[in-house]
N, C-alpha and C positions, 0 to 999 in steps of 0.2 A: 539477383535483385530484379524485380519486375514491378515497375510502376509505383505510383503514390496512391494513398487512400485518404479520404477525409476523416478526421477524428470526430466521432460523435460525442457531443457533450451534453450535460444536463442544463442546457440553455434554451429558453423559449421566448421568442420575440425580444431578444436582447437582454433578458433577465435570467439570472441564475435560478435554477429550480432545485428542489430537494425531494427525494422519494418519500419522505415522511409527511409531506404537506397534505396528502389526501386524508390523513388521520384526524385533521383538525375538525373539531365539533362532531366527531362520531359518537353516537349515544352508547355504544357498547365497548368503548375504550376509555379507561381511566388512566391518566398520566400523572404521576407524582413527580414534582419538580424538587430539585435540591436534595436528592437522596442518594446514598451510596450503599451498594450491596455489601452486606457484612458476611453472611454465611447461608448456605443452602441448608434447609431443615431436613436432614437425612437421619432416619432411625438407624442406629448402629446395628441393631439386631436383624431387622428385616431388610435394611438397605433400601427403603422406600423414601423417595423425596416427596415431601408434602407441601413445601413452600420455601420462602426465603425471608430472612431477617434483613432489614435495611436500617440505615442510620439517617435520620431526617435532620438536615441543617436548620430548617425553619422551626421545627418543634423541639429540637435539641434532645431527642431521645430515640430509642430503638423501636421499630415497628415490625411485627411479624405479619407477613402476607401469605395466606394459604390458598392452594389450588384445589379446585373441585375435581379436576381430572389429572392434569400433568403440569409440570413446570418446564417452560421453554426458556433456555438460556441463550441470550443474544447480546452479549456484552463486548464482542469483538475479539480480535486476535490476542490482545494483551490482557484484557480484563477477564475474559472467560476462563483461561487457565488459572489466573490469580484466584478467582472465586472458587474454582474446583479445589485448589490447594488449600485455601482457607477452610474449606468444608471437609477436608480429610481425604479427598480423592486425588491421589498423587503418589509418586514414589515415596515410601515411608522415610527413606533417608533424608529427603529434602524437607519433609515435615518436621523431623526430629530437630533440625537446626533451629526451629522457631517454637518448639514445644507444642505442636499441633498433633492431636490424637488421630491416627489414621483410621479411616472408615473403609476405604477400598484401595488396595494396592494397584494403582493404574500407572504402569511404568512410562507410558508415552505422553502423559499430560505434561504440557509446557515445552516439550521438545519439538524438533523438526520445524522450527521457525524458518520460513522461506520468504525471500523478497527479491525483487529485481534490483541489483546494484546498477547505478547509472554513472556515466562520466560525461559531463557537459563540456562543451568548448564554445568559444565565442570568436567570431570573425568580424572585423570592421569592413563594411561594404560601402560602395558609392552612395552618396546622398540620393534619396528617392527610392531606395530598395529596402527600407525598413520603417518601422512605426515608432522609433525612439522619440522623435520630436512631436509625434501626435499624442503619445501616452506618458512619457517619462519626464519631460521638461516643460516648464512654463514657456509660453510663446504663442504666436498666431495660430500655428497648427494645433496646438493643445487646446486653445480657446475654441477653435472651430469644432474639434472632436467632441468636447464637452457640451457645446451648444447643440450639436446635432443629436447627441445621445439624450440630452434632457428634453429635446423636442419630441422625438419619436422612437427612441431606443435603437437607433441605427448608427452606422458609421464605425470608425476604428475602435471606439470605446466599447462597442457591443461585441467585439471579437472574443473568442475563447483564447486567442493567441496561439495555443498549441493546436493548429488547424490541420497540419499535414503529417503523415507518418508513412513509413515503408518498412518492410521486413526483409532481412537479408539471409540468404543461405548460400554460402560459398562452396558447399560440398566437402569442406575440410574438417568440420566439427564432428568427432566420432560419437558425441553424446546425444545427438538428436536423430530421429528417423529421417529417411530421405524426404526432402521437400519441406521438412519442418524448419521454420526460421530460427536462426541462432541469435540474431540481434534485431532490435527494433530501433529505427532512427526517427527521432522526433524533431520537428523544425518549428522554431518560434521566431517570428519576424521582428524581433527587437532584443535588446539586452534583457534577459529574463531574470529578475531578482529572485524568483522562486527556486532557481537552480544554481544561483551564483552567490551563496552566502559568504564565500571566502574570496570573492573578487571585488575590487573597488568599483563603484558605480562610475561609468565613463561620463565625464562632464560635457562632452560634445561628440559629434560623429554619429554615424548610423551603423547598426550592428545586427547580426543574426545569431541565434543560439541554436546549436545542434546538440541533441542529447542521444547518447548511445546507451541502449538498455541491453544488458545480458539476460536473455530470456530463460536459459536453463542452467542456473548456477548449481554447482555441486555442494557448496558450503551450506551448512545448516546452523541456525542459531538456537536460542532458547530464552524462555521467560522464567525468572526465578523470583522468589519472595525476598523482599528486604526486611519484612517484619510480619508478625501475626496481626498487626493492626490494619484493619481494612482500609483505613484512610491513607495509608502509606503506599505510594506507587511501587509497582514491581520493577525489578531490574530487567531491562530489555537488552539482550546481546544479539545483534543481527549476525555477528561473526562473518561479515563480508570478507571474502578472499581468504578464508581459513584453509581452503584448498588452493594450492598454487596454480592448478590448472585454470581456475577462474581468472586469475591475473593474466595468464597467457592468453586466454580467449578474449578478455576485454581489451588487452593491449592490441591485438590484431583487429578487433572490432572498431577501435578508435582510428587506427591507421587508415583504413580504407576510405571512409567519408572525408577524413581530413585531407587526404591526398586528392580526392575528387574535387573538393571545393577550392583548394589552393592551386591545383594544376590542371583540372579538367576543362575541356573546351566548353565555353558558355558560362563558366563560373569564374575562371581566373581573371577575366576582364572586369568582373564585378567586385571581387574581393580586393580590398586595399591593403589590409595587414591583419596579423593575428593579435588577439587581445586576451589578456594583458601581456602575455608572453608566448613565445613559440613553443610548440609541442616538439619534444626531442625524438622525432620519428626514426632517426637512424641508429639509435642505441636501445637494445632490448632492456638493459638494466635501467636506463633513465626513463624509458617508457613505463616500465613496471612501477617505478617510483612515482611517476606522474599519475598513473591510475590510482594508486593508494592516496596520493595527495588530493586529487580532484574528485574522487568518487563520493557518492552519497546515496541515500535511499531513493528508490523509485516510488515509494509510498504504496506498495502492493503487498503488504505482509499477509501471510496465511500459514496454516498448517499446524498450529499448536494444540489442536484437539482433533487430529486427522481421522478421516473415515477409514475403516478397516474391517476385516472379517472377524477379528477377535481382539480381546484386550491385550494380547501379546504383540499386536502389530499397530494398534492405535487406540482411539478413545471412543468413537461412535460407530454404530453399524449403518447399514444401507438405509435404514429408516430414521437415522439421526438419533437413535437411542443411545444413551451413555452406557458403555459396557460396565456391568457390575452394579448398576444403580437402576432401580425401577422408577418409572414415572418422571424421568428426567431426559430431556432431549436438548440438543444444541443446534441452533440455526444461525450461523454466521460464517465469516471467512476462515475461522479457525479449523473448520472441518475439511477444508480443501487438502487432499493428500499430495497432489503434485501441482506445482505452481503453473498456471496457464501461460501460454505463449503470447500474452497480451495483458492489458489491464484486467484486474480481477472483478471490476464492477458488474459486468454481465454475469459472471459466475456467481456472485453474491445474490443477484436478482434471481438466478436460476435456483439457488438453494432456498430462497424465500418462497418461490412458487412451488417447488417440490414439497417444502415443509407444509404449506397451506393445504395441498391436496392430500399428503400423507397423513397429517394430523387429523384433518377433517374426516378422512375415511376410516380411521381407526379409533 
C-alpha cells in the first residue's frame, strides 16, 4: 500500500459535467428522443447490417433508420447484448426460448459480465472530521454550505465526496501479476447514501464511509432476455461471489482497512465507534456472511460483447467489428475483455477515441 491519490471526476468549477454535452447543437448529429431500439436490420442471407428499427414513444410507431456505411452500436453493457439477441446474433438456444430466429450463432454474446463488487463500511468519527452536518442535515453548517455554493459554486457542496483512493497489493493474491493492485480503497468524508442502501441514515454524529473494491473478481455474470419484446428490460445477473475465492479475497480486503482505522495510530483517536454494527473480524464464517450481506455493485460493468480474435472467443475483433456480421461495430464498455483495475470510465473514453480513428480511417 503506497500513498493516496485524488479521484478525478467529471466536475468543472463545482458543476457536474457530461461527455455528451459537446454534441449539443452539432449540425451533423441528429438525436431522436424517446425511442427504443427494436432490432438491427440484418439480411439473413448476406449477414449485412443495413440499419436499425426503433420504436418511437412520441409518434407511437416503428421507424427504420438506414446507414450509408456502417451501423455503430453503443447501447452499453446491458442493452447492447439485448439488441444483438433480439436481432438473432446470439447462442441459438437462448433465442429459441423466445421464438427468435437465429441469424448468427455467436456463443459469447451476453456472457462474461464483469463488475467490481464492493463492500462499504461506516465509522463514526469525532465531530469536525466529516461533512455530515454540512451536507446531510438541516442546520447552520448546511445553510452556510448551500449559500456558498449558490454564490460561486465552491465550498463543501461542490465536492465530489469520493475524493481520495488508494490501491492495495499485499503480495498474497495469486490472481494478479506482481505489483498489480488487488483492491481499491475509496474514502468518502460523510455517511454516503449512494453506498448504504441497506443502512439506516444516522440522525446525528459525524461519519466516514470506506469502500473496498475487489479489482480482479473471478466470478462472471450474464445478461439474458426476459422477452422478445424490445420494451421489456433484460435479466441482469452479476453473479457476484459465484466463485468462493472472491468471497475469501473480499473478506481479507475488508479486514485490513477496518483494522487500520479502528486500531491504527492516528486513526484510533478519531474513530468513535462502528456504525451501525461491528464487523465480525475474528470469524471467517461470519466475515463471509458479512461480505454477502453488505456487498453491492461498484457500477463498473463490462464484457458482454468482449473483444477477441474469433467468434469462438468473443464478439468483436480488434477493429470493433462484430464477428459474423458485416457493417456492424460496437463501441461501448461491453467490448472490454478484462475488467480494468480501476473505474472503467477512462477505458470507455479510450474505446470511443479508438473507434473514431478506426472508423474514420476505414
